[in-house]
C-alpha positions, 0 to 999 in steps of 0.5 A: 195275711198282713193287716193294712197299718193303723169321658166325661172330662169337659167343661160342659157347656150350656148356653149361659146368658152372659151378663156384661159390665163390671166386677160385682161388689161381692168380688172386690174383697170385703167392704166397710171393714166388715166380714159378711161370709166365711171367705170374707166375700161371696168370691171366697177372696179371704181379702180385706183391703184394710191397712191398718195394720201393716208391714211397718207395724205388724210386729207390735201387734198383741192380744186385744182380747179372748173368748172361751167356747161355752161348749166347755161347760157342755162337755164337764156336764156329758162326756159324750159331747165332747167337743172337736177341733175348734175350727169356725171363722166368725163374721163380722156385720152390722157391729156384732161378730157372729161365731159358731161353736163345735156344738152348733150352739151359736153366739154374737160378741162384741167386736171390741172386747169379745164379750157375749151379746146374745147366745142361742143353744139349739141343743143339737148335741142331744141327737148324739155324735154327728156323722164323720167328724164328730162335733165340730163346725166351721161357720155360719152364714149371714143375709140381709135385705137392707131391713131384716138381717139374719145368721144361718146355720146347718147344725149337726143334728140336721136343721136349717135354722135362721136367727135374727142377727140383733136379738139371736131369736129364731123365726116362727115362720121360718122352716116347713119342719117345726117351728123356726127349722127345716129337716135336711134329712128330708127330701134326698129323693131316698130314706136315709141312714141320718147317723151317716148325715150332717152338716159342719160347713156354713151355708152359703146365701146368694140372691136370697137362695141358701144352698145347703151341702153335707157331711157323710161318713167316709167310712161306710161298711157297704156301698148304700150311702146317703147321697149329696145332693145339693139343695136351694131353700128360700132365706125368707120361709126356709122352704125348699126350692130346688135339688141338684142331684149331684148323682145323676138320676134316670134320664139326667145327663151323667147317669150313664156313668154310672154303671150296672145301676150303680147311682140307685144305691151309692151315695156320698158325692157330696158337698162337705166343704164352703162354696162360691157365688157370683151374684151378678151372674147368679150363678153358685160353684159347687166343689164336689167330693168322692162317690162311696168309698174313698179307695174303692169303686168296684161296685160303681164302675164308670167315670162317676159324674158329678163326684170330684167335679165343679159344677156351676148352677143357676142358684135360683133354679139349681139348673146346671150351667157347666161342670168339670171332672176333675178326677174320674172314677176316684180312688184317691179321696182327691175331692175338692177341699174348698170353696173356688175363688172367683177374680177378673183376670187379663190373659193375653189382653182379654178380660176374663170372669174367671174361677180358681179352683185349688185341689188335694193333688196340687193343681189349679184348675182356672175357667171362665166362670160364666161358660166353664172354658179352661183358660189355659189347656187341660189335658187327658193323659193316660194313667197306670191301671189297676190290678184289684179284681173287680176294680176298673180305673178310667183310662185317663185323667185330666192335668192342666197344662198351666199354672204348673202344680203348686205341690209334689206329685208321685213318688220316686227314689229321687223324692227321698229323704236325704238329710244323712246316708242313714236316714235316706237307707232307712226310707229305702228299706221302708219303701221297698214294701210299697209300689211308688209311682206317678200320681193317680197310681191306683191302690195295690191289693194288699200282699200283691206281689209282697207289697203292703200297698201303694204310696201316694203323694199328695196325701188325701189331706193334699196338697190344698185341703179345706182352708182353701186359697186367698186372693188378691182381686187387685192383682190376680195373685193366688196364695195357696198353703199346702202340704207335702204328706205321703200316704199309704193307699191300698185295698184288703179283702173283706171280712164278710161278717163286717162289711158287704165290700168285695174289697175294703178301704185300706187307704188313709195312713201317713208314712214316717220313718222309725224317727218320726220323720218324713221319708220324703225330701222338704219342704213339708208345708209351702205357700205358693203365689201364683199369678193367675193372669200369667198362669205362673208361680211367681214365688214359693216358700217354705211354711213353718220351722218343720223338723230341723230340731229333730235330735236326728237333724239339729246338728245340721245346719238346715233352713226352714223346712215346712211343716205339714201340720198333719194332725189338722189335715192342713198346711194353714189358713190364709188371710190377706190385706193390703200388704200382708199375707197371714197364714196359720200354722199348727206344729208338729211335736219337734221329736216326732212328726207323727204328733202334733204339738199343743202350739202354733203360729200366726205368721205375716208374709209380705205378699209381694215377696214371700219374705216372713215379716213377722211371727208369733207363737199361738197357744192353744193351737190355732186351727180355724182361718183368720179373718179380720175387720175394723170396728170404732176405728180399730182392725182386729184379726181374729182366729179360732184356737184349741179344743180337739183331740189332734194335741196331746191333750184337750185344749180350750177352745178360744177365739183369740183377737189381735190388735195394734197397741 
């Protein structure tokens, strides 16, 4: 045998106390030139109304300061503490810039110089490499009641810690499992293997409740894994207030969608990414991921609520208010990878408090965030069915009727590369070994019909991924960076000495041609502007140069082809200001799209037209979503770069700040 190369769909509406009145301040973008949350505000808009940097002067931006992570020094002491990709988005509040490192250290910096004001090291790295993605962290959270101000972090060694924002000191009376912390591996309702459970995304604080998700290993050797239940903690005491079972327990709604008692042992189904909150409604919105495991579900028949769902909870009690499941019985790793964007829009003359959730599969799901009612119809449509023994796929999947998909979906002969007759012939020859089909074509059993598996588009990396979308609260326009990558999806008979699955995952491998070029037509990375008031695409442009300088293509006069930046599993992080859309890009090696180079770009687009206004090279490779703030009358744009192992060699992990001369 050849080995693999390296209905419960509904917006389930409960009776919700509707709150009348205007838009909460947190959904109007950032305030006072600061940046209090990972997405700028609790609505995850990634929007600031600052306009000191604008279309007329953006070309004069220059580096104002650089700061290197202290993880580099720790890594030199112990090679096991190897920092991953440096991807946090800093926060700015009360005259300080707050940033975590890949090893869960936390620092406060001077916003004008990048100099360290305080430094807290929980030494979480001493517990060993965190599950799944290793040593990396996306961000911290800020909270204040006007008198006390705190920075919250869920660390790689499973501790929830609160720090004084001014001093960096812990609170001895915070936490219930030690002085200054709460152990997040406890109180999940099951004993868990802590080596499979960790955190690397910021927590969300809403109305004095800290809401905490988790990272759980994606490559299990058996069906028993830690559950991804989401919990709320008191921001002052660190005590647990509530738990929401993402895998419903006996007697709970959705338990029947886990057949044959699979709810008792199946895990994952976690919120590994960021969340959004409407403080006025008192609701937190959870983007929930795939169950154990990503590609095979023969041990968990049924639709598997609340996997691959958006779930709205009462943030004070954890009570479910509504939910929507985007993928029934997922087999594609099409989990929701980012926080939804909250915005007030007007549809057919009617004002609506809306929620827009972008996805790996290229859909944007838009709901009334009070009730969960879809703004436009979402249709259950028949999809291809599995032929894998023991597997049982859902008969239908949900398809939004508006807005149009922002990414290509499914693979056919018409999608294959055609720059030259030779490249097209190569693509046709390679794809003879794989089965093509529309979106939601299930994994194929290796060697069935002589095939090596199914090809899927978008890949499990998206479409959209963890960097999410940016939202203009003034216009209702949503800006979505995405990528077009084709991936193998297959399962094969398991080795009983290595796994307890009857079939083992084999998906997750990107497919390229012999020249290192994609097998499908461009663009490979794109940015799409969606008018949420109309449910239509306003504009779409290629993002990144892509492989047009590749030796096989350099003789052709090609436009920008878009770069997928497959090494970091995302096509750029967005930041929106009064006039401009800023997006980072990690570029591939010009000779081989299977490798990422050692640089990237920061680009500025006219947000009205999509025209590229300015671009500058970034070394080392940028990874973290950019943010902006104003300090002492000067506007800055800051992004995280370097670290990790996606490039040809390790790079220094840095924050890089830009400002006008």
